N, CA and C of each residue as an Amber inpcrd file, in Angstrom:
protein
   690
 161.8720000  96.4280000  73.0120000 160.5450000  96.4710000  73.6300000
 159.6430000  97.4120000  72.8360000 158.4260000  96.9800000  72.5640000
 157.4770000  97.7890000  71.8070000 156.9280000  98.9120000  72.6760000
 156.6630000 100.0480000  72.0320000 156.1420000 101.2120000  72.7280000
 154.6490000 101.3650000  72.4920000 153.9300000 101.7180000  73.5630000
 152.5120000 102.0240000  73.4340000 152.2040000 103.2730000  74.2490000
 151.4770000 104.2010000  73.6290000 151.0630000 105.4330000  74.2900000
 149.6120000 105.2640000  74.7180000 149.3250000 105.5940000  75.9690000
 147.9690000 105.4970000  76.4930000 147.3740000 106.8970000  76.6070000
 146.2150000 107.0980000  76.0060000 145.5590000 108.4050000  75.9960000
 144.2600000 108.3610000  76.8020000 144.1000000 109.3280000  77.6900000
 142.9200000 109.3690000  78.5490000 141.7280000 109.9970000  77.8370000
 140.5870000 109.9520000  78.4960000 139.3700000 110.5130000  77.9350000
 139.0930000 111.9160000  78.4220000 137.9520000 112.4680000  78.0180000
 137.5450000 113.7950000  78.4460000 137.3790000 113.8210000  79.9620000
 137.7970000 114.8960000  80.5840000 137.7590000 115.0870000  82.0420000
 138.6710000 114.1290000  82.7810000 139.5570000 113.4490000  82.0360000
 140.4910000 112.5150000  82.6530000 141.8990000 113.0770000  82.6780000
 142.8450000 112.2260000  83.0490000 144.2570000 112.5950000  83.0290000
 145.0820000 111.3190000  82.9850000 146.3830000 111.4670000  82.8990000
 147.2670000 110.3200000  82.7090000 147.1360000 109.2800000  83.8200000
 146.9200000 109.7330000  85.0510000 146.8630000 108.7960000  86.1780000
 145.6940000 107.8180000  86.0720000 144.6740000 108.1650000  85.2870000
 143.5380000 107.2520000  85.0970000 143.9800000 105.9280000  84.4930000
 145.0930000 105.9600000  83.7640000 145.5340000 104.8010000  82.9830000
 146.6270000 103.9890000  83.6760000 146.9040000 104.2950000  84.9460000
 148.0090000 103.6500000  85.6570000 147.8450000 102.1430000  85.7490000
 146.6440000 101.6840000  86.0410000 146.4110000 100.2390000  86.1910000
 146.5850000  99.5160000  84.8640000 146.0660000 100.1090000  83.7990000
 146.2170000  99.5130000  82.4660000 147.6830000  99.5270000  82.0550000
 148.3690000 100.6200000  82.3360000 149.7960000 100.7110000  82.0010000
 150.5900000  99.6260000  82.7060000 150.2770000  99.3790000  83.9680000
 150.9770000  98.3480000  84.7360000 150.7720000  96.9700000  84.1200000
 149.5650000  96.7050000  83.6600000 149.2710000  95.3980000  83.0560000
 150.0030000  95.2480000  81.7230000 150.0740000  96.3220000  80.9450000
 150.7970000  96.2760000  79.6830000 152.2940000  96.0460000  79.9190000
 152.8250000  96.6920000  80.9460000 154.2480000  96.5270000  81.2670000
 154.5690000  95.0710000  81.5740000 153.6460000  94.3730000  82.2110000
 153.8490000  92.9560000  82.5280000 153.9580000  92.1220000  81.2520000
 153.4260000  92.6670000  80.1540000 153.4540000  91.9600000  78.8710000
 154.5040000  92.5450000  77.9290000 155.5510000  93.1070000  78.5390000
 156.7130000  93.5910000  77.7910000 156.3940000  94.7100000  76.8100000
 155.4810000  95.5850000  77.2250000 155.2210000  96.8000000  76.4560000
 155.7620000  97.9900000  77.2440000 156.5100000  98.8530000  76.5870000
 156.9790000 100.0770000  77.2070000 155.8510000 101.0930000  77.0970000
 155.2410000 101.4400000  78.2400000 154.0730000 102.3110000  78.2110000
 154.4440000 103.7710000  78.4240000 153.6870000 104.6360000  77.7680000
 153.8680000 106.0860000  77.8750000 152.5040000 106.7120000  78.1480000
 152.4310000 107.5940000  79.1290000 151.1920000 108.2950000  79.4420000
 151.4730000 109.7880000  79.6130000 150.5770000 110.6060000  79.1580000
 150.6690000 112.0330000  79.4290000 149.2640000 112.6110000  79.4660000
 149.1210000 113.7360000  80.1270000 147.8240000 114.4060000  80.2010000
 147.7340000 115.4720000  79.1130000 146.6030000 115.5200000  78.4360000
 146.3840000 116.5970000  77.4710000 146.3590000 117.9330000  78.2070000
 146.6850000 118.9980000  77.5120000 146.7090000 120.3140000  78.1390000
 145.3460000 120.6440000  78.7520000 145.3870000 121.2580000  79.9290000
 144.1600000 121.6090000  80.6400000 143.6010000 120.4970000  81.4940000
 144.2110000 119.3350000  81.4380000 143.7490000 118.1770000  82.2130000
 144.7590000 117.8360000  83.3070000 144.2450000 117.3050000  84.4320000
 145.1410000 117.0300000  85.5370000 145.7330000 118.3390000  86.0200000
 147.0330000 118.3440000  86.1680000 147.7140000 119.5790000  86.5920000
 148.4880000 120.2100000  85.4240000 148.1430000 119.7970000  84.1870000
 148.8040000 120.3310000  83.0030000 148.1630000 121.6510000  82.5900000
 148.9670000 122.6490000  82.3340000 148.4380000 123.9580000  81.9690000
 147.7990000 123.9110000  80.5800000 146.9520000 124.8870000  80.2820000
 146.2790000 124.9510000  78.9890000 147.2600000 125.3400000  77.8920000
 147.0090000 124.8280000  76.7050000 147.8240000 125.1580000  75.5520000
 147.2500000 126.3750000  74.8320000 147.6660000 126.5640000  73.6060000
 147.1930000 127.6950000  72.8160000 145.7250000 127.5490000  72.4360000
 145.2480000 126.3330000  72.4160000 143.8520000 126.0700000  72.0740000
 143.3840000 124.8870000  72.9160000 142.1150000 124.5360000  72.7590000
 141.5660000 123.3970000  73.4950000 140.6340000 122.6490000  72.5570000
 140.9950000 121.4190000  72.2240000 140.1480000 120.6560000  71.3200000
 140.8990000 119.5210000  70.6610000 140.2280000 118.8380000  69.7750000
 140.7900000 117.6550000  69.1200000 142.0630000 117.9910000  68.3550000
 142.0800000 119.0930000  67.6430000 143.2650000 119.4590000  66.8640000
 144.4560000 119.7670000  67.7710000 144.2000000 120.4530000  68.8670000
 145.2680000 120.7520000  69.8230000 145.8110000 119.4700000  70.4470000
 144.9280000 118.5920000  70.8760000 145.3570000 117.3520000  71.5260000
 146.0750000 116.4240000  70.5550000 145.6210000 116.4390000  69.3030000
 146.2930000 115.6690000  68.2660000 147.7220000 116.1680000  68.0690000
 147.8930000 117.4840000  68.0890000 149.2140000 118.0880000  67.9660000
 150.0930000 117.7060000  69.1640000 149.4950000 117.6360000  70.3450000
 150.2500000 117.2570000  71.5380000 150.7010000 115.8030000  71.4670000
 149.8660000 114.9380000  70.9130000 150.2590000 113.5400000  70.7180000
 151.4190000 113.4580000  69.7310000 151.3130000 114.2080000  68.6550000
 152.3860000 114.2380000  67.6520000 153.6940000 114.7110000  68.2820000
 153.6180000 115.7740000  69.0690000 154.8150000 116.3140000  69.7190000
 155.4150000 115.3200000  70.7060000 154.5510000 114.6120000  71.4200000
 155.0430000 113.6230000  72.3860000 155.8380000 112.5290000  71.6760000
 155.3300000 112.0840000  70.5360000 156.0180000 111.0520000  69.7630000
 157.3840000 111.5530000  69.3020000 157.4330000 112.7920000  68.8330000
 158.6960000 113.3690000  68.3630000 159.6860000 113.5730000  69.5110000
 159.2220000 114.1860000  70.5830000 160.1010000 114.5110000  71.7090000
 160.7150000 113.2600000  72.3290000 159.9450000 112.1860000  72.3610000
 160.4260000 110.9530000  72.9720000 161.0470000 109.9870000  71.9630000
 161.2130000 110.4520000  70.7360000 161.8610000 109.6540000  69.6860000
 161.2290000 108.2700000  69.5410000 159.9210000 108.2340000  69.5120000
 159.2060000 106.9690000  69.3750000 158.9640000 106.6840000  67.8940000
 159.3880000 105.5340000  67.4560000 159.2260000 105.1560000  66.0620000
 158.0060000 104.2580000  65.9030000 156.9650000 104.7990000  65.2720000
 155.7350000 104.0480000  65.0100000 155.1970000 103.3160000  66.2350000
 154.8820000 104.0310000  67.2960000 154.3280000 103.3750000  68.4810000
 152.8860000 102.9370000  68.2590000 152.4370000 102.0040000  69.0800000
 151.0150000 101.7120000  69.1460000 150.3810000 102.7820000  70.0290000
 149.0850000 103.0290000  69.8460000 148.3800000 103.9920000  70.6820000
 147.0790000 103.3670000  71.1640000 146.8830000 103.3800000  72.4850000
 145.6110000 102.9620000  73.0700000 144.8840000 104.2130000  73.5260000
 143.6990000 104.4410000  72.9840000 142.9610000 105.6420000  73.3340000
 141.6130000 105.3150000  73.9330000 141.4310000 105.7290000  75.1850000
 140.1310000 105.5450000  75.8340000 139.2340000 106.7450000  75.5220000
 138.0210000 106.4830000  75.0870000 137.0170000 107.5140000  74.8350000
 137.5850000 108.6140000  73.9260000 137.6970000 109.8410000  74.4110000
 138.2220000 110.9320000  73.5980000 139.6300000 110.6350000  73.0890000
 140.4080000 109.8990000  73.8670000 141.7680000 109.5610000  73.4550000
 141.8050000 108.7890000  72.1440000 140.8340000 107.9170000  71.9390000
 140.7570000 107.1820000  70.6850000 140.4290000 108.0950000  69.5180000
 139.5740000 109.0810000  69.7680000 139.2180000 110.0450000  68.7310000
 140.4440000 110.8630000  68.3270000 141.2190000 111.2630000  69.3260000
 142.4370000 112.0390000  69.0630000 143.4300000 111.2220000  68.2390000
 143.6110000 109.9530000  68.6050000 144.5590000 109.0890000  67.8930000
 144.1590000 108.9330000  66.4230000 142.8790000 108.7250000  66.1670000
 142.4140000 108.5710000  64.7910000 142.5440000 109.8840000  64.0160000
 142.3280000 110.9860000  64.6980000 142.4940000 112.2750000  64.0270000
 143.9440000 112.4790000  63.5980000 144.8950000 112.1290000  64.4790000
 146.2970000 112.2510000  64.0980000 146.6250000 111.3170000  62.9440000
 146.0880000 110.1020000  62.9850000 146.3360000 109.1490000  61.9010000
 145.7970000 109.6650000  60.5680000 144.7380000 110.4520000  60.6140000
 144.1780000 111.0060000  59.3790000 145.0620000 112.1030000  58.8050000
 145.9180000 112.6890000  59.6510000 146.8140000 113.7530000  59.2140000
 148.2330000 113.2580000  58.9510000 148.6710000 112.2850000  59.7400000
 150.0400000 111.7660000  59.6640000 149.9720000 110.2460000  59.5040000
 149.8740000 109.8020000  58.2790000 149.5710000 108.4030000  58.0030000
 150.6040000 107.4160000  58.5470000 151.8580000 107.8100000  58.5850000
 152.9090000 106.8610000  58.9540000 153.4210000 107.0230000  60.3860000
 152.7930000 107.8750000  61.1670000 153.3260000 108.1840000  62.4890000
 153.0080000 107.1150000  63.5320000 151.8320000 106.4920000  63.4180000
 151.3760000 105.5060000  64.4000000 151.3250000 104.1260000  63.7550000
 151.8580000 103.1440000  64.4680000 151.8540000 101.7630000  63.9410000
 150.4400000 101.1910000  63.9160000 149.7490000 101.2790000  65.0270000
 148.3700000 100.8160000  65.1010000 147.6570000 101.4980000  66.2580000
 146.3330000 101.4910000  66.2050000 145.5000000 102.1690000  67.1900000
 144.5200000 101.1880000  67.8040000 144.3700000 101.2660000  69.1180000
 143.3390000 100.5020000  69.8210000 142.4600000 101.5020000  70.5400000
 141.1740000 101.4800000  70.2910000 140.2620000 102.3890000  70.9830000
 139.4020000 101.5980000  71.9630000 138.8430000 102.3150000  72.9280000
 137.8660000 101.7300000  73.8450000 136.8660000 102.8160000  74.2330000
 135.6000000 102.5590000  73.9670000 134.5600000 103.4910000  74.3680000
 134.6470000 104.8480000  73.6980000 135.1190000 104.8870000  72.4750000
 135.2180000 106.1520000  71.7490000 133.8890000 106.4560000  71.0660000
 133.3610000 107.6470000  71.3400000 132.1000000 108.0370000  70.7210000
 132.3650000 108.7490000  69.4090000 131.6790000 108.3250000  68.3710000
 131.8840000 108.8900000  67.0410000 130.6950000 109.7150000  66.5530000
 129.5050000 109.3880000  67.0150000 128.3020000 110.0710000  66.5410000
 127.9920000 111.2730000  67.4430000 128.4190000 112.4560000  66.9980000
 128.2060000 113.6830000  67.7700000 127.1910000 114.5690000  67.0560000
 125.9710000 114.0480000  66.8860000 124.9220000 114.8620000  66.2930000
 124.4120000 115.8770000  67.3320000 123.5720000 116.7860000  66.9030000
 123.1130000 117.8720000  67.7710000 122.4300000 117.3480000  69.0260000
 121.5910000 116.3400000  68.8700000 120.8650000 115.7890000  70.0160000
 121.8290000 115.2010000  71.0460000 122.8550000 114.5020000  70.5580000
 123.8390000 113.9050000  71.4460000 124.6130000 114.9720000  72.1990000
 125.0560000 115.9980000  71.4860000 125.8310000 117.0730000  72.1180000
 124.9940000 117.8010000  73.1650000 123.7490000 118.0600000  72.8450000
 122.8740000 118.7310000  73.8100000 122.7240000 117.8960000  75.0770000
 122.5860000 116.5960000  74.9080000 122.4420000 115.6990000  76.0620000
 123.7050000 115.6600000  76.9020000 124.8550000 115.5080000  76.2390000
 126.1140000 115.3710000  76.9620000 126.5430000 116.6770000  77.6280000
 126.3720000 117.8030000  76.9290000 126.7960000 119.0770000  77.5100000
 125.8960000 119.4930000  78.6670000 124.6530000 119.0460000  78.6540000
 123.7430000 119.3670000  79.7610000 124.2480000 118.7760000  81.0730000
 125.0310000 117.7110000  80.9760000 125.5670000 117.0530000  82.1740000
 126.8880000 117.6550000  82.6310000 127.3370000 118.7030000  81.9310000
 128.6190000 119.3270000  82.2650000 128.4510000 120.6840000  82.9370000
 127.2840000 120.9190000  83.5050000 127.0310000 122.1720000  84.2200000
 127.6550000 122.0800000  85.6100000 128.6950000 122.8620000  85.8920000
 129.4070000 122.7400000  87.1700000 128.5450000 123.0280000  88.3900000
 127.5820000 123.9440000  88.2620000 126.7390000 124.2800000  89.4100000
 125.8130000 123.1160000  89.7530000 125.2450000 122.5080000  88.7260000
 124.3600000 121.3660000  88.9540000 125.1390000 120.1900000  89.5410000
 126.3510000 119.9670000  89.0200000 127.1880000 118.8880000  89.5290000
 127.5070000 119.1230000  91.0010000 127.8490000 120.3420000  91.3570000
 128.1770000 120.6750000  92.7450000 126.9950000 120.4230000  93.6650000
 125.7940000 120.7580000  93.1960000 124.6010000 120.6160000  94.0180000
 124.1040000 119.1790000  94.1090000 124.0760000 118.4890000  92.9490000
 123.4400000 117.1720000  92.8970000 124.4090000 116.0010000  93.0010000
 125.6600000 116.2150000  92.5910000 126.6520000 115.1300000  92.6430000
 127.9300000 115.6610000  93.2920000 127.8600000 116.0340000  94.5580000
 129.0170000 116.6570000  95.2160000 130.2640000 115.7740000  95.2420000
 130.0750000 114.4630000  95.3010000 131.2340000 113.5590000  95.3110000
 131.9880000 113.6410000  93.9940000 131.2520000 113.7620000  92.8920000
 131.8750000 113.8870000  91.5750000 132.5940000 115.2220000  91.4620000
 131.9770000 116.2720000  92.0140000 132.6020000 117.5950000  91.9990000
 133.9260000 117.5700000  92.7540000 133.9440000 116.9090000  93.8890000
 135.1780000 116.8150000  94.6860000 136.2390000 116.0130000  93.9470000
 135.8040000 114.9520000  93.2520000 136.7440000 114.1250000  92.4940000
 137.3650000 114.9210000  91.3540000 136.5550000 115.7330000  90.6840000
 137.0690000 116.5680000  89.6000000 138.0400000 117.6190000  90.1320000
 137.7160000 118.1950000  91.2690000 138.6060000 119.1920000  91.8570000
 139.9190000 118.5750000  92.2980000 139.8500000 117.3640000  92.8430000
 141.0660000 116.6650000  93.2610000 141.9570000 116.3670000  92.0560000
 141.3340000 115.9800000  90.9530000 142.0860000 115.5830000  89.7560000
 142.6330000 116.7820000  88.9850000 141.8190000 117.8350000  88.8640000
 142.1850000 118.9460000  87.9830000 142.4700000 120.2550000  88.7160000
 142.2670000 120.2900000  90.0110000 142.5130000 121.5140000  90.7560000
 141.3310000 122.4610000  90.7210000 141.5660000 123.7010000  91.1210000
 140.4960000 124.6850000  91.2460000 139.8530000 125.0500000  89.9040000
 140.5500000 124.7530000  88.8150000 140.0150000 125.1100000  87.5010000
 139.1000000 124.0630000  86.8890000 138.5890000 123.1450000  87.7000000
 137.7780000 122.0530000  87.1350000 136.5010000 122.5640000  86.4680000
 135.9470000 123.6570000  86.9620000 134.7350000 124.1950000  86.3450000
 135.0300000 124.7410000  84.9470000 136.1810000 125.3610000  84.8110000
 136.5920000 125.8610000  83.4950000 136.7810000 124.6990000  82.5270000
 137.3450000 123.6150000  83.0290000 137.5500000 122.4340000  82.1880000
 136.2160000 121.8910000  81.6880000 135.2000000 121.8810000  82.5430000
 133.8750000 121.4260000  82.1220000 133.3400000 122.2950000  80.9850000
 133.4950000 123.5870000  81.1140000 132.9990000 124.5140000  80.0930000
 133.7430000 124.3310000  78.7700000 135.0470000 124.1660000  78.8560000
 135.8390000 123.9700000  77.6420000 135.5240000 122.6220000  76.9880000
 135.2390000 121.6160000  77.8070000 134.8970000 120.2990000  77.2620000
 133.5550000 120.3500000  76.5480000 132.6270000 121.1070000  77.0870000
 131.3370000 121.2840000  76.4150000 131.5360000 121.9510000  75.0480000
 132.3950000 122.9600000  75.0140000 132.6870000 123.6350000  73.7430000
 133.3600000 122.6830000  72.7680000 134.2100000 121.8070000  73.2710000
 134.8800000 120.8060000  72.4360000 133.8510000 119.8960000  71.7650000
 132.8410000 119.4870000  72.5190000 131.8080000 118.6120000  71.9560000
 131.0580000 119.2950000  70.8250000 130.7720000 120.5770000  70.9920000
 130.0980000 121.3180000  69.9210000 131.0120000 121.4570000  68.7030000
 132.3140000 121.6070000  68.9460000 133.2540000 121.7140000  67.8300000
 133.3080000 120.4080000  67.0400000 133.2910000 119.2810000  67.7470000
 133.2880000 117.9860000  67.0580000 132.0330000 117.8670000  66.1950000
 130.9090000 118.3010000  66.7510000 129.6540000 118.2690000  65.9930000
 129.7570000 119.1200000  64.7290000 130.3400000 120.3010000  64.8750000
 130.4140000 121.2440000  63.7480000 131.4190000 120.8110000  62.6810000
 132.5950000 120.4010000  63.1280000 133.6750000 120.0950000  62.1810000
 133.6870000 118.6360000  61.7280000 133.0870000 117.7550000  62.5190000
 132.9830000 116.3370000  62.1330000 134.3320000 115.8000000  61.6530000
 135.3130000 115.8420000  62.5410000 136.6850000 115.4930000  62.2010000
 136.8390000 114.0910000  61.6110000 135.9460000 113.1800000  61.9900000
 136.0710000 111.7950000  61.5230000 134.8250000 111.3720000  60.7400000
 134.5220000 112.1340000  59.6990000 133.4030000 111.7220000  58.8490000
 133.8010000 110.5200000  58.0030000 132.8460000 109.9610000  57.2810000
 133.1010000 108.7280000  56.5230000 134.2320000 108.8870000  55.5090000
 134.2650000 110.0230000  54.8580000 135.3050000 110.2500000  53.8450000
 136.7000000 110.2120000  54.4730000 136.8280000 110.8350000  55.6320000
 138.1190000 110.8480000  56.3220000 138.4580000 109.4590000  56.8430000
 137.4940000 108.7820000  57.4230000 137.7320000 107.4340000  57.9510000
 138.1870000 106.4760000  56.8490000 137.5910000 106.5780000  55.6820000
 137.9440000 105.6930000  54.5760000 139.3870000 105.8790000  54.1190000
 139.9600000 107.0290000  54.4170000 141.3360000 107.3250000  53.9920000
 142.3730000 106.9740000  55.0600000 141.9320000 106.5380000  56.2340000
 142.8610000 106.1660000  57.3100000 143.2740000 104.7110000  57.1310000
 144.5250000 104.4850000  56.8160000 145.0050000 103.1230000  56.5890000
 145.7740000 102.5510000  57.7780000 145.8050000 103.2690000  58.8780000
 146.4460000 102.7540000  60.0860000 145.6150000 101.6030000  60.6370000
 146.2160000 100.4270000  60.8490000 145.4620000  99.3220000  61.4400000
 144.8470000  99.7360000  62.7770000 143.5630000  99.4890000  62.9210000
 142.8440000  99.9630000  64.1030000 141.9580000  98.8710000  64.6800000
 141.9930000  98.7470000  65.9950000 141.1420000  97.8090000  66.7230000
 140.1310000  98.6370000  67.5130000 138.8910000  98.5870000  67.0890000
 137.8390000  99.3990000  67.6930000 137.1730000  98.6130000  68.8190000
 137.1330000  99.2100000  70.0340000 136.5930000  98.4880000  71.1770000
 135.4320000  99.1820000  71.8520000 134.5710000  98.3800000  72.4700000
 133.3930000  98.8830000  73.1600000 133.0410000  97.9720000  74.3240000
 132.6510000  98.5740000  75.4490000 132.1320000  97.7880000  76.5600000
 130.6910000  97.4040000  76.2730000 130.3070000  96.1800000  76.6130000
 128.9600000  95.7120000  76.2620000 127.8560000  96.3970000  77.0560000
 128.2080000  97.1120000  78.1190000 127.2170000  97.8230000  78.9240000
 127.4240000  99.3420000  78.8620000 128.0890000  99.7990000  77.8150000
 128.3420000 101.2330000  77.6340000 127.0340000 101.9300000  77.2520000
 126.5940000 102.8730000  78.0860000 125.3510000 103.5920000  77.8270000
 125.5680000 104.9280000  77.1230000 126.8240000 105.2640000  76.8650000
 127.1230000 106.5160000  76.1630000 127.4130000 106.2700000  74.6870000
 128.1340000 105.2070000  74.4120000 128.5310000 104.8740000  73.0460000
 127.7000000 103.6970000  72.5650000 127.1030000 103.8110000  71.4020000
 126.2470000 102.7450000  70.8920000 127.0420000 101.7260000  70.0810000
 126.5070000 100.5180000  70.0360000 127.0980000  99.4820000  69.2050000
 127.0010000  99.8780000  67.7360000 125.9130000 100.5330000  67.3630000
 125.6860000 100.9050000  65.9680000 126.7670000 101.8590000  65.4590000
 127.0800000 102.9070000  66.2230000 128.0920000 103.8670000  65.7630000
 129.4780000 103.2400000  65.7610000 129.7310000 102.3690000  66.7320000
 131.0300000 101.6960000  66.7950000 131.1970000 100.7590000  65.6010000
 130.1590000  99.9970000  65.3100000 130.2010000  99.0660000  64.1900000
 130.3410000  99.8150000  62.8680000 129.6750000 100.9550000  62.7390000
 129.7480000 101.7450000  61.5150000 131.1780000 102.1970000  61.2360000
 131.8730000 102.6550000  62.2820000 133.2620000 103.0870000  62.1090000
 134.1530000 101.8930000  61.7890000 133.9070000 100.7880000  62.4630000
 134.6720000  99.5660000  62.1910000 134.5240000  99.1550000  60.7210000
 133.3340000  99.2670000  60.1900000 133.1000000  98.8720000  58.8030000
 133.6490000  99.9010000  57.8090000 133.8010000 101.1490000  58.2380000
 134.2490000 102.2060000  57.3390000 135.7700000 102.2710000  57.2290000
 136.4590000 102.0380000  58.3350000 137.9260000 102.0530000  58.3090000
 138.4500000 100.9120000  57.4310000 139.4190000 101.1750000  56.5740000
 139.9310000 100.1420000  55.6610000 140.6040000  98.9570000  56.3620000
 141.3030000  99.2420000  57.4610000 142.0460000  98.1880000  58.1480000
 141.6280000  98.1300000  59.6170000 140.4350000  97.6570000  59.8370000
 139.9110000  97.6510000  61.2010000 139.4580000  96.2740000  61.6510000
 139.6150000  96.0500000  62.9320000 139.0190000  94.9180000  63.6170000
 138.2150000  95.4850000  64.7780000 137.4160000  94.6380000  65.4180000
 136.5520000  95.1250000  66.4820000 136.5240000  94.1180000  67.6220000
 136.3980000  94.6470000  68.8450000 136.2740000  93.7750000  70.0090000
 135.2630000  94.3630000  70.9780000 134.7310000  93.5140000  71.8560000
 133.7920000  93.9750000  72.8730000 134.2000000  93.3980000  74.2200000
 134.2250000  94.2630000  75.2360000 134.5840000  93.8330000  76.5800000
 133.3250000  93.4640000  77.3590000 133.2720000  92.2680000  77.9090000
 132.0850000  91.8490000  78.6650000 131.9970000  92.5370000  80.0220000
 130.7680000  92.8150000  80.4470000 130.5390000  93.3840000  81.7630000
 131.1830000  94.7390000  81.9720000 131.2890000  95.5400000  80.9200000
 132.0320000  96.7930000  80.9910000 131.1590000  97.9810000  80.6080000
 131.0990000  98.9690000  81.4990000 130.3770000 100.2080000  81.2400000
 131.3290000 101.2120000  80.5930000 130.8550000 102.4340000  80.4040000
 131.7240000 103.4370000  79.7920000 132.8520000 103.8490000  80.7360000
 132.5720000 103.8840000  82.0180000 133.5810000 104.2830000  82.9860000
 134.8010000 103.3740000  82.9220000 135.9660000 103.9810000  82.8690000
 137.2010000 103.2160000  82.7520000 137.4060000 102.3000000  83.9480000
 136.8760000 102.7110000  85.0950000 137.0330000 101.9130000  86.3170000
 136.3510000 100.5550000  86.2250000 135.4400000 100.3780000  85.2830000
 134.7330000  99.0970000  85.1650000 135.4700000  98.0980000  84.2880000
 136.5800000  98.5170000  83.6990000 137.3270000  97.6440000  82.7870000
 138.1220000  96.5940000  83.5610000 138.0090000  95.3470000  83.1590000
 138.8720000  94.2880000  83.6830000 140.1700000  94.3520000  82.8660000
 141.2270000  94.8650000  83.4810000 142.4430000  95.1470000  82.7160000
 143.1000000  93.8830000  82.1710000 142.9820000  92.7820000  82.8840000
 143.5650000  91.5330000  82.3920000 142.8380000  91.0690000  81.1290000
 141.5120000  91.1670000  81.1570000 140.7330000  90.8010000  79.9750000
 141.0750000  91.7060000  78.8030000 141.1710000  92.9980000  79.0750000
 141.5300000  93.9620000  78.0270000 142.8790000  93.6260000  77.4250000
 143.8480000  93.3830000  78.2810000 145.1970000  93.0900000  77.8010000
 145.2240000  91.7970000  76.9840000 144.5220000  90.7950000  77.4570000
 144.4920000  89.5180000  76.7370000 143.8610000  89.6540000  75.3540000
 142.9110000  90.5830000  75.2310000 142.2440000  90.7820000  73.9490000
 143.1110000  91.5280000  72.9480000 143.8460000  92.5120000  73.4200000
 144.5580000  93.3660000  72.4730000 146.0160000  93.0040000  72.2570000
 146.6200000  92.2430000  73.1640000 148.0160000  91.8850000  72.9930000
 148.2860000  91.1010000  71.6960000 147.4460000  90.1190000  71.3510000
 147.6730000  89.4160000  70.0770000 147.6060000  90.3600000  68.8840000
 146.7330000  91.3770000  68.9730000 146.6150000  92.3380000  67.8880000
 147.8850000  93.1580000  67.7530000 148.4030000  93.6270000  68.8730000
 149.6370000  94.4090000  68.8580000 150.8100000  93.5660000  68.3490000
 150.8570000  92.3180000  68.7630000 151.9480000  91.4330000  68.3520000
 151.9180000  91.1600000  66.8460000 150.7200000  90.9830000  66.2960000
 150.6460000  90.6330000  64.8790000 150.7170000  91.8600000  63.9770000
 150.3710000  93.0370000  64.5210000 150.3390000  94.2480000  63.7140000
 151.5770000  95.0940000  63.8520000 152.5170000  94.6940000  64.7010000
 153.7210000  95.5120000  64.9210000 154.8740000  95.0290000  64.0900000
């Protein structure tokens, strides 16, 4: 049975991917999910950011003795998977992303981090605040602050610039929801064209939120890719 690791996005955790994991299991894929440090009920690691999460993905592969697994990364999870592929060329068989944002210019970071103010969220979107607290516990405000810092770090270090992307030879399927208001078609297409071994797909009627994904449609789109690339 083929192995696939599912990676969650920023402010998410492993349980977000349960429905997708169940659908993959129906198609004879052995699914693996874990929460990055500081997410869900997982304690913080030595650092917080793309490099730390990439290291955690690498460790998960080693600890579980997975030989060249596929990796499905939603949003930040896709960024982490590509970062690991840029460092460890032979570790991952293939990567499937969905809703991964690549263009982290100053204007974008300022816009996104402005929405991560815990006090404003508590006052104006109390339901979201409660959902974050339920998912991550009492430290959800700290997680928001660390995630904002992570976005600035991506802007500063530009982990996946064109030069790095051109050197990633891991087969990659880049995905985007057609109604995603956070990730643009232009940035997604640019990465698809820059990666040496990339294909691209678009999910109909899908916003950035993972809850809007039709898992059957997603599975039907990517299963042929996994079968032919494994």
